[in-house]
MDAnalysis code that builds the backbone (N, CA, C; Angstrom):
import MDAnalysis as mda
import numpy as np

u = mda.Universe.empty(546, n_residues=182, atom_resindex=np.repeat(np.arange(182), 3), trajectory=True)
u.add_TopologyAttr("name", ["N", "CA", "C"] * 182)
u.add_TopologyAttr("resid", np.arange(1, 183))
u.add_TopologyAttr("resname", ["UNK", "UNK", "UNK", "UNK", "UNK", "UNK", "UNK", "UNK", "UNK", "UNK", "UNK", "UNK", "UNK", "UNK", "UNK", "UNK", "UNK", "UNK", "UNK", "UNK", "UNK", "UNK", "UNK", "UNK", "UNK", "UNK", "UNK", "UNK", "UNK", "UNK", "UNK", "UNK", "UNK", "UNK", "UNK", "UNK", "UNK", "UNK", "UNK", "UNK", "UNK", "UNK", "UNK", "UNK", "UNK", "UNK", "UNK", "UNK", "UNK", "UNK", "UNK", "UNK", "UNK", "UNK", "UNK", "UNK", "UNK", "UNK", "UNK", "UNK", "UNK", "UNK", "UNK", "UNK", "UNK", "UNK", "UNK", "UNK", "UNK", "UNK", "UNK", "UNK", "UNK", "UNK", "UNK", "UNK", "UNK", "UNK", "UNK", "UNK", "UNK", "UNK", "UNK", "UNK", "UNK", "UNK", "UNK", "UNK", "UNK", "UNK", "UNK", "UNK", "UNK", "UNK", "UNK", "UNK", "UNK", "UNK", "UNK", "UNK", "UNK", "UNK", "UNK", "UNK", "UNK", "UNK", "UNK", "UNK", "UNK", "UNK", "UNK", "UNK", "UNK", "UNK", "UNK", "UNK", "UNK", "UNK", "UNK", "UNK", "UNK", "UNK", "UNK", "UNK", "UNK", "UNK", "UNK", "UNK", "UNK", "UNK", "UNK", "UNK", "UNK", "UNK", "UNK", "UNK", "UNK", "UNK", "UNK", "UNK", "UNK", "UNK", "UNK", "UNK", "UNK", "UNK", "UNK", "UNK", "UNK", "UNK", "UNK", "UNK", "UNK", "UNK", "UNK", "UNK", "UNK", "UNK", "UNK", "UNK", "UNK", "UNK", "UNK", "UNK", "UNK", "UNK", "UNK", "UNK", "UNK", "UNK", "UNK", "UNK", "UNK", "UNK", "UNK", "UNK", "UNK", "UNK", "UNK", "UNK", "UNK", "UNK"])
u.atoms.positions = np.array([
    [0.851, -1.180, 0.000],
    [0.000, 0.000, 0.000],
    [0.889, 1.232, 0.000],
    [0.520, 2.209, -0.782],
    [1.257, 3.460, -0.889],
    [0.873, 4.348, 0.272],
    [1.873, 4.808, 1.029],
    [1.630, 5.689, 2.164],
    [1.618, 7.141, 1.709],
    [0.900, 7.974, 2.449],
    [0.834, 9.393, 2.105],
    [2.238, 9.982, 2.088],
    [2.549, 10.724, 1.047],
    [3.861, 11.343, 0.911],
    [4.911, 10.446, 0.281],
    [4.603, 9.155, 0.134],
    [5.555, 8.225, -0.478],
    [5.521, 8.405, -1.988],
    [6.691, 8.564, -2.633],
    [6.693, 8.723, -4.091],
    [6.120, 7.477, -4.772],
    [5.334, 7.699, -5.816],
    [4.706, 6.600, -6.531],
    [5.739, 5.610, -7.053],
    [6.893, 6.107, -7.529],
    [7.928, 5.226, -8.074],
    [8.412, 4.221, -7.028],
    [8.375, 4.580, -5.738],
    [8.853, 3.662, -4.700],
    [7.885, 2.516, -4.448],
    [6.662, 2.630, -4.926],
    [5.663, 1.586, -4.739],
    [5.934, 0.374, -5.625],
    [6.614, 0.597, -6.741],
    [6.874, -0.461, -7.698],
    [8.237, -1.083, -7.433],
    [8.357, -2.408, -7.490],
    [9.657, -3.039, -7.301],
    [10.588, -2.748, -8.468],
    [11.887, -2.884, -8.232],
    [12.868, -2.717, -9.301],
    [12.702, -3.866, -10.300],
    [12.882, -3.606, -11.605],
    [12.751, -4.663, -12.612],
    [13.795, -5.753, -12.436],
    [13.388, -6.977, -12.676],
    [14.307, -8.116, -12.667],
    [14.389, -8.646, -14.090],
    [15.475, -8.345, -14.811],
    [15.548, -8.730, -16.217],
    [15.758, -10.219, -16.449],
    [16.124, -10.968, -15.435],
    [16.482, -12.370, -15.661],
    [15.334, -13.277, -16.089],
    [14.099, -13.157, -15.545],
    [13.091, -14.143, -15.929],
    [12.364, -13.850, -17.235],
    [12.652, -12.741, -17.882],
    [11.877, -12.377, -19.058],
    [12.778, -11.688, -20.067],
    [12.555, -11.976, -21.337],
    [13.374, -11.372, -22.370],
    [12.533, -11.174, -23.626],
    [12.724, -10.054, -24.300],
    [12.070, -9.751, -25.565],
    [13.164, -9.369, -26.545],
    [13.166, -10.000, -27.714],
    [14.178, -9.703, -28.723],
    [13.478, -9.349, -30.035],
    [13.305, -8.032, -30.304],
    [12.762, -7.653, -31.612],
    [13.780, -7.997, -32.692],
    [13.303, -8.542, -33.803],
    [14.219, -8.964, -34.859],
    [14.116, -8.116, -36.119],
    [12.908, -7.738, -36.512],
    [12.748, -7.010, -37.772],
    [11.482, -6.175, -37.735],
    [11.517, -5.047, -38.455],
    [10.336, -4.209, -38.662],
    [10.185, -3.990, -40.160],
    [8.936, -4.030, -40.627],
    [8.682, -3.919, -42.062],
    [7.316, -3.301, -42.325],
    [7.176, -2.716, -43.508],
    [5.858, -2.252, -43.959],
    [5.191, -3.301, -44.845],
    [5.902, -4.411, -45.106],
    [5.339, -5.531, -45.859],
    [4.562, -6.397, -44.868],
    [3.261, -6.371, -44.956],
    [2.418, -7.071, -43.983],
    [2.000, -8.465, -44.444],
    [2.563, -8.934, -45.550],
    [2.140, -10.215, -46.118],
    [2.464, -11.407, -45.211],
    [3.462, -11.277, -44.354],
    [3.841, -12.389, -43.482],
    [3.166, -12.311, -42.109],
    [2.233, -11.400, -41.930],
    [1.565, -11.259, -40.634],
    [0.862, -12.565, -40.279],
    [1.142, -13.079, -39.093],
    [0.601, -14.375, -38.695],
    [-0.463, -14.269, -37.606],
    [-0.478, -13.171, -36.880],
    [-1.352, -13.057, -35.724],
    [-2.787, -12.695, -36.057],
    [-3.694, -13.393, -35.431],
    [-5.101, -13.077, -35.616],
    [-5.471, -11.723, -35.028],
    [-4.871, -11.369, -33.896],
    [-5.193, -10.095, -33.257],
    [-4.606, -8.917, -34.029],
    [-3.373, -9.064, -34.502],
    [-2.780, -7.993, -35.304],
    [-3.589, -7.818, -36.593],
    [-4.053, -8.912, -37.166],
    [-4.861, -8.823, -38.381],
    [-6.190, -8.115, -38.101],
    [-6.786, -8.371, -36.936],
    [-8.038, -7.682, -36.572],
    [-7.830, -6.175, -36.487],
    [-6.706, -5.751, -35.904],
    [-6.415, -4.323, -35.834],
    [-6.256, -3.753, -37.236],
    [-5.540, -4.454, -38.102],
    [-5.332, -3.988, -39.465],
    [-6.664, -3.866, -40.218],
    [-7.523, -4.853, -40.090],
    [-8.831, -4.820, -40.767],
    [-9.662, -3.636, -40.256],
    [-9.638, -3.406, -38.949],
    [-10.380, -2.269, -38.391],
    [-9.824, -0.953, -38.941],
    [-8.503, -0.820, -38.959],
    [-7.842, 0.393, -39.472],
    [-8.203, 0.611, -40.945],
    [-8.162, -0.477, -41.733],
    [-8.517, -0.361, -43.151],
    [-9.971, 0.070, -43.319],
    [-10.855, -0.402, -42.454],
    [-12.256, -0.003, -42.508],
    [-12.455, 1.477, -42.225],
    [-11.590, 2.059, -41.405],
    [-11.673, 3.490, -41.113],
    [-11.174, 4.342, -42.270],
    [-10.450, 3.733, -43.194],
    [-9.868, 4.469, -44.324],
    [-10.925, 4.870, -45.354],
    [-12.024, 4.142, -45.419],
    [-13.064, 4.431, -46.417],
    [-12.440, 4.531, -47.806],
    [-11.860, 3.440, -48.245],
    [-11.188, 3.421, -49.551],
    [-9.744, 3.827, -49.407],
    [-9.353, 4.870, -50.111],
    [-7.959, 5.313, -50.099],
    [-7.710, 6.427, -49.085],
    [-8.724, 6.812, -48.312],
    [-8.569, 7.900, -47.349],
    [-7.662, 7.529, -46.187],
    [-7.437, 8.500, -45.346],
    [-6.605, 8.271, -44.168],
    [-7.511, 8.258, -42.932],
    [-7.328, 7.287, -42.050],
    [-8.163, 7.223, -40.847],
    [-7.785, 8.332, -39.867],
    [-8.776, 9.072, -39.439],
    [-8.547, 10.151, -38.485],
    [-8.423, 9.592, -37.071],
    [-7.596, 10.256, -36.272],
    [-7.379, 9.812, -34.892],
    [-8.684, 9.792, -34.112],
    [-9.554, 10.786, -34.337],
    [-10.810, 10.813, -33.572],
    [-11.838, 9.794, -34.062],
    [-11.549, 9.110, -35.180],
    [-12.414, 8.017, -35.642],
    [-12.076, 6.711, -34.932],
    [-10.855, 6.595, -34.426],
    [-10.426, 5.346, -33.792],
    [-10.907, 5.344, -32.343],
    [-11.824, 4.437, -32.050],
    [-12.389, 4.330, -30.706],
    [-12.105, 2.928, -30.170],
    [-11.316, 2.845, -29.114],
    [-10.984, 1.519, -28.566],
    [-12.205, 0.659, -28.250],
    [-13.318, 1.280, -27.902],
    [-14.516, 0.503, -27.581],
    [-15.006, -0.289, -28.790],
    [-14.669, 0.177, -30.000],
    [-15.073, -0.540, -31.205],
    [-14.220, -1.781, -31.453],
    [-13.106, -1.881, -30.784],
    [-12.246, -3.070, -30.868],
    [-11.989, -3.578, -29.441],
    [-13.064, -3.604, -28.646],
    [-12.936, -3.953, -27.226],
    [-12.239, -5.294, -27.011],
    [-12.404, -6.230, -27.955],
    [-11.764, -7.536, -27.805],
    [-10.239, -7.433, -27.911],
    [-9.732, -6.329, -28.425],
    [-8.289, -6.105, -28.552],
    [-7.749, -5.175, -27.472],
    [-8.629, -4.517, -26.741],
    [-8.242, -3.412, -25.858],
    [-7.182, -3.782, -24.823],
    [-7.193, -5.008, -24.325],
    [-6.223, -5.369, -23.287],
    [-4.794, -5.448, -23.817],
    [-4.633, -5.577, -25.134],
    [-3.300, -5.649, -25.752],
    [-2.996, -4.425, -26.617],
    [-3.848, -3.428, -26.520],
    [-3.759, -2.245, -27.379],
    [-2.936, -1.144, -26.717],
    [-2.239, -0.378, -27.551],
    [-1.519, 0.819, -27.133],
    [-1.967, 1.966, -28.032],
    [-2.181, 3.130, -27.468],
    [-2.378, 4.348, -28.250],
    [-1.245, 5.289, -27.876],
    [-0.594, 5.839, -28.891],
    [0.555, 6.719, -28.666],
    [0.330, 8.048, -29.371],
    [0.547, 9.145, -28.650],
    [0.494, 10.465, -29.260],
    [1.829, 10.754, -29.922],
    [1.790, 11.366, -31.098],
    [2.996, 11.801, -31.791],
    [3.311, 13.209, -31.308],
    [4.516, 13.395, -30.789],
    [4.954, 14.704, -30.306],
    [6.108, 15.161, -31.188],
    [5.914, 16.294, -31.818],
    [6.960, 16.880, -32.666],
    [7.672, 17.946, -31.848],
    [8.908, 17.648, -31.454],
    [9.685, 18.561, -30.616],
    [10.143, 19.764, -31.436],
    [10.392, 20.911, -30.786],
    [10.865, 22.107, -31.506],
    [12.159, 21.879, -32.292],
    [12.995, 20.938, -31.830],
    [14.253, 20.662, -32.539],
    [14.062, 19.699, -33.714],
    [12.804, 19.330, -34.001],
    [12.510, 18.462, -35.136],
    [12.413, 16.982, -34.800],
    [12.789, 16.607, -33.574],
    [12.696, 15.193, -33.188],
    [11.241, 14.756, -33.074],
    [10.995, 13.499, -33.439],
    [9.687, 12.880, -33.229],
    [9.772, 12.036, -31.971],
    [8.787, 12.189, -31.107],
    [8.709, 11.342, -29.915],
    [7.287, 10.805, -29.834],
    [7.123, 9.741, -29.086],
    [5.813, 9.101, -28.943],
    [5.519, 8.920, -27.456],
    [4.337, 9.398, -27.033],
    [3.929, 9.298, -25.637],
    [2.771, 8.307, -25.533],
    [2.889, 7.389, -24.567],
    [1.821, 6.414, -24.342],
    [0.582, 7.129, -23.798],
    [-0.492, 7.084, -24.559],
    [-1.762, 7.700, -24.173],
    [-2.656, 6.673, -23.478],
    [-2.636, 5.452, -23.993],
    [-3.444, 4.359, -23.456],
    [-2.601, 3.090, -23.528],
    [-2.601, 2.328, -22.446],
    [-1.898, 1.047, -22.411],
    [-2.882, 0.011, -21.891],
    [-3.118, -1.033, -22.674],
    [-4.082, -2.067, -22.312],
    [-3.741, -2.782, -21.014],
    [-4.773, -3.297, -20.372],
    [-4.618, -3.918, -19.056],
    [-3.705, -5.145, -19.076],
    [-3.722, -5.898, -20.150],
    [-2.854, -7.077, -20.213],
    [-1.382, -6.667, -20.247],
    [-1.083, -5.585, -20.967],
    [0.284, -5.089, -21.045],
    [0.709, -4.535, -19.687],
    [-0.172, -3.757, -19.058],
    [0.134, -3.212, -17.735],
    [0.357, -4.354, -16.747],
    [-0.510, -5.374, -16.796],
    [-0.366, -6.526, -15.894],
    [0.956, -7.246, -16.085],
    [1.358, -7.455, -17.328],
    [2.657, -8.081, -17.629],
    [3.794, -7.275, -17.036],
    [3.720, -5.962, -17.233],
    [4.781, -5.092, -16.724],
    [4.853, -5.171, -15.199],
    [3.710, -5.095, -14.540],
    [3.699, -5.159, -13.082],
    [4.230, -6.496, -12.583],
    [3.853, -7.571, -13.262],
    [4.325, -8.905, -12.907],
    [5.847, -9.001, -12.970],
    [6.440, -8.238, -13.886],
    [7.891, -8.274, -14.066],
    [8.589, -7.064, -13.458],
    [7.908, -6.404, -12.531],
    [8.544, -5.342, -11.776],
    [8.638, -4.004, -12.478],
    [7.867, -3.812, -13.534],
    [7.882, -2.536, -14.260],
    [6.531, -1.855, -14.077],
    [6.558, -0.556, -13.854],
    [5.302, 0.161, -13.610],
    [4.535, 0.427, -14.905],
    [3.285, 0.797, -14.746],
    [2.447, 1.215, -15.867],
    [3.113, 2.424, -16.519],
    [3.268, 2.413, -17.825],
    [3.978, 3.494, -18.503],
    [3.058, 4.465, -19.238],
    [1.763, 4.413, -18.932],
    [0.831, 5.382, -19.504],
    [1.305, 6.788, -19.141],
    [1.357, 7.669, -20.143],
    [1.775, 9.051, -19.918],
    [3.262, 9.300, -20.110],
    [4.058, 8.244, -20.246],
    [5.498, 8.430, -20.445],
    [5.837, 8.345, -21.932],
    [7.012, 8.850, -22.272],
    [7.505, 8.752, -23.636],
    [8.144, 7.381, -23.847],
    [8.074, 6.878, -25.071],
    [8.648, 5.573, -25.405],
    [10.124, 5.520, -25.011],
    [10.856, 6.610, -25.273],
    [12.289, 6.604, -24.981],
    [12.606, 6.796, -23.497],
    [11.595, 7.002, -22.658],
    [11.815, 7.154, -21.223],
    [11.211, 6.024, -20.399],
    [10.362, 5.211, -21.014],
    [9.681, 4.147, -20.267],
    [10.684, 3.063, -19.887],
    [10.722, 2.685, -18.610],
    [11.626, 1.602, -18.228],
    [11.192, 0.293, -18.871],
    [12.142, -0.483, -19.318],
    [11.861, -1.801, -19.894],
    [13.081, -2.679, -19.680],
    [12.912, -3.961, -19.878],
    [13.989, -4.923, -19.645],
    [14.672, -5.331, -20.940],
    [14.442, -4.609, -22.005],
    [15.101, -4.848, -23.293],
    [15.346, -3.483, -23.922],
    [16.192, -3.423, -24.912],
    [16.476, -2.158, -25.576],
    [15.233, -1.682, -26.324],
    [14.879, -0.434, -26.143],
    [13.719, 0.124, -26.811],
    [14.056, 0.811, -28.127],
    [15.302, 0.697, -28.579],
    [15.715, 1.397, -29.798],
    [14.908, 0.968, -31.024],
    [14.777, -0.345, -31.238],
    [14.041, -0.806, -32.415],
    [12.553, -0.472, -32.296],
    [12.041, -0.517, -31.094],
    [10.650, -0.135, -30.857],
    [10.438, 1.332, -31.246],
    [11.293, 2.217, -30.747],
    [11.188, 3.645, -31.076],
    [11.359, 3.867, -32.578],
    [12.286, 3.135, -33.196],
    [12.498, 3.261, -34.646],
    [11.257, 2.826, -35.433],
    [10.594, 1.752, -34.986],
    [9.405, 1.286, -35.713],
    [8.271, 2.307, -35.594],
    [8.110, 2.928, -34.430],
    [7.081, 3.953, -34.265],
    [7.430, 5.189, -35.097],
    [8.700, 5.549, -35.127],
    [9.140, 6.689, -35.938],
    [8.857, 6.415, -37.417],
    [9.166, 5.196, -37.849],
    [8.933, 4.822, -39.255],
    [7.448, 4.870, -39.599],
    [6.602, 4.373, -38.733],
    [5.154, 4.403, -38.952],
    [4.674, 5.845, -39.093],
    [5.240, 6.735, -38.285],
    [4.855, 8.143, -38.324],
    [5.352, 8.831, -39.586],
    [6.614, 8.645, -39.926],
    [7.222, 9.334, -41.074],
    [6.673, 8.808, -42.397],
    [6.586, 7.481, -42.531],
    [6.107, 6.895, -43.786],
    [4.587, 6.854, -43.871],
    [3.918, 7.097, -42.740],
    [2.450, 7.093, -42.666],
    [1.875, 5.776, -43.171],
    [2.543, 4.685, -42.793],
    [2.133, 3.327, -43.186],
    [2.162, 2.416, -41.959],
    [1.370, 1.347, -41.972],
    [1.482, 0.362, -40.894],
    [2.876, -0.269, -40.882],
    [3.372, -0.529, -39.688],
    [4.683, -1.166, -39.524],
    [4.509, -2.388, -38.619],
    [5.027, -3.518, -39.082],
    [4.967, -4.778, -38.340],
    [6.356, -5.104, -37.811],
    [6.450, -5.307, -36.506],
    [7.700, -5.726, -35.873],
    [7.513, -7.151, -35.371],
    [8.497, -7.996, -35.627],
    [8.433, -9.393, -35.181],
    [9.667, -9.707, -34.344],
    [9.544, -10.741, -33.527],
    [10.672, -11.158, -32.708],
    [10.301, -12.326, -31.823],
    [11.125, -12.545, -30.813],
    [10.906, -13.654, -29.884],
    [10.731, -13.114, -28.467],
    [10.071, -13.903, -27.637],
    [9.952, -13.602, -26.215],
    [10.193, -14.880, -25.429],
    [10.665, -14.712, -24.215],
    [10.926, -15.832, -23.316],
    [10.567, -15.388, -21.909],
    [9.808, -16.205, -21.222],
    [9.431, -15.913, -19.842],
    [9.508, -17.162, -18.995],
    [9.188, -17.032, -17.729],
    [9.264, -18.177, -16.825],
    [8.221, -19.236, -17.175],
    [7.109, -18.842, -17.806],
    [6.032, -19.785, -18.117],
    [6.042, -20.266, -19.562],
    [6.942, -19.774, -20.378],
    [6.958, -20.202, -21.771],
    [7.815, -19.310, -22.635],
    [7.740, -19.564, -23.914],
    [8.475, -18.754, -24.884],
    [7.771, -18.852, -26.217],
    [8.131, -17.943, -27.124],
    [7.503, -17.972, -28.433],
    [7.892, -16.770, -29.263],
    [7.019, -16.460, -30.209],
    [7.238, -15.339, -31.119],
    [6.198, -14.265, -30.816],
    [6.464, -13.059, -31.277],
    [5.484, -11.993, -31.128],
    [5.431, -11.156, -32.398],
    [4.317, -10.452, -32.531],
    [4.153, -9.433, -33.565],
    [3.650, -8.175, -32.880],
    [4.162, -7.035, -33.304],
    [3.639, -5.741, -32.867],
    [3.290, -4.969, -34.133],
    [2.021, -4.658, -34.293],
    [1.572, -3.880, -35.446],
    [1.263, -2.470, -34.977],
    [1.842, -1.477, -35.645],
    [1.538, -0.069, -35.388],
    [0.887, 0.505, -36.649],
    [-0.232, 1.211, -36.468],
    [-0.932, 1.838, -37.594],
    [-1.063, 3.333, -37.325],
    [-0.903, 4.157, -38.383],
    [-0.979, 5.606, -38.195],
    [-2.416, 6.123, -38.196],
    [-2.654, 7.134, -37.371],
    [-3.934, 7.832, -37.313],
    [-3.654, 9.320, -37.525],
    [-4.482, 9.983, -38.287],
    [-4.164, 11.300, -38.816],
    [-5.012, 12.412, -38.206],
    [-4.492, 13.651, -38.316],
    [-5.306, 14.815, -37.988],
    [-5.999, 15.285, -39.272],
    [-6.799, 16.310, -39.194],
    [-7.573, 16.767, -40.357],
    [-6.700, 17.407, -41.436],
    [-5.446, 17.732, -41.101],
    [-4.521, 18.295, -42.088],
    [-3.683, 17.222, -42.784],
    [-3.895, 15.956, -42.417],
    [-3.180, 14.862, -43.069],
    [-1.875, 14.465, -42.413],
    [-1.570, 15.000, -41.238],
    [-0.348, 14.622, -40.515],
    [-0.668, 13.491, -39.532],
    [0.264, 12.581, -39.344],
    [0.080, 11.512, -38.359],
    [0.157, 12.148, -36.970],
    [-0.905, 11.988, -36.197],
    [-0.930, 12.575, -34.860],
    [-0.985, 11.528, -33.746],
    [-1.285, 10.288, -34.110],
    [-1.391, 9.225, -33.112],
    [-1.117, 7.897, -33.792],
    [-0.659, 6.939, -33.022],
    [-0.497, 5.570, -33.508],
    [-1.355, 4.665, -32.634],
    [-1.905, 3.642, -33.250],
    [-2.513, 2.540, -32.506],
    [-1.596, 1.347, -32.742],
    [-1.284, 0.631, -31.687],
    [-0.388, -0.524, -31.806],
    [-0.968, -1.674, -31.004],
    [-0.633, -2.883, -31.429],
    [-1.128, -4.067, -30.753],
    [-0.039, -5.124, -30.724],
    [0.061, -5.816, -29.604],
    [1.044, -6.887, -29.436],
    [0.309, -8.217, -29.412],
    [0.753, -9.122, -30.273],
    [0.183, -10.474, -30.348],
    [1.332, -11.450, -30.080],
    [1.137, -12.375, -29.153],
    [2.182, -13.358, -28.799],
    [1.709, -14.746, -29.111],
    [2.663, -15.570, -29.558],
    [2.370, -16.969, -29.898],
    [3.308, -17.849, -29.103],
    [2.750, -18.697, -28.267],
    [3.592, -19.608, -27.473],
    [4.041, -20.768, -28.309],
    [5.290, -21.189, -28.076],
    [5.792, -22.397, -28.726],
    [5.338, -23.592, -27.937],
    [5.054, -24.654, -28.636],
    [4.602, -25.900, -27.982],
    [5.762, -26.607, -27.326],
])
């Protein structure tokens, strides 16, 4: 229990990197090899918001419309810094992702920037994939492996761009799909 005056950061245990590992291997805009049913559901929903060749607006994307994906969903705001850097801030983090993080000693990262969120693996490729999705204004699929105390397997992370009324990417929706090895 958090005591009055106790900093929130002290409530969370320090991360233990030994029981869990994530290794991103590749990011691509070629979605033909997408294997995950959940990532495909996000893509189909995003394509439906496009209304043909249009661009899906950020205010059209409502997590309640993909409630079955919400626990694995991330929404990220695109922040354009005065020096020209692109950064991404977690606006919404699904409960399954938050639960995983807490289980492994990492706090909920809602409200933090991708490059500042504590994690037990390098976030460089993750930040690069979000940057690519923003700059190219295309969906980006990242694949890799994961290993935990209860199993191991492969994962997919799909990020899709969401636009403002001027045609600039202002938000990303992303989803993580994991496949356990037998």
